[in-house]
Steps between C-alpha positions, in 0.01 A plus 500: 500500500615287206854392418592477134798268451670519161775246429714666233779340298722732299755446227841392638756776542240779521473521881657844547283653227188327631573611858479859382201441273282328759565771758425772245190318378360462850568866583345627174198271474409246768560726801255756359222250433167498682514263798881464504615445860867405463741260337813288536732362234719199579793392278597137461830386647524152351319618185613862445261547208197430723310778681196498725288814487256526790243778488239562768168626366193613691277274287548239229323728254752778565755277330296298251275783378618844614868442421509225237235667284663844520758675280739472798517122450606549138765746619616251768536219247687732265758566770554146634364275224804514270703318770257209548612153396132396504169617635507550879294261711259713706277387787306675775489413871299599804676512838426211734745579782827682566761526771513781753789736442 
């Protein structure tokens, strides 16, 4: 399993609109993609225009090839992209360890 971490900065004062857009975008595009396993979105407290999008994918290629090279990615960016203050910083991680629940 791969974790995609996208650090997103949006235009100030657009939080309420972006909150709706990111949820709609995930529901319409990312959640239907091959290899999608789940997601979380965290909103900044000290920096309210900062969001962390965390998406779990079955493989790295499910994100970098299957999703990013599909029409769904263009649709996703059309929904959330107008709110971006700059390009999101995106990295991928493999799990090393986690706590027991």
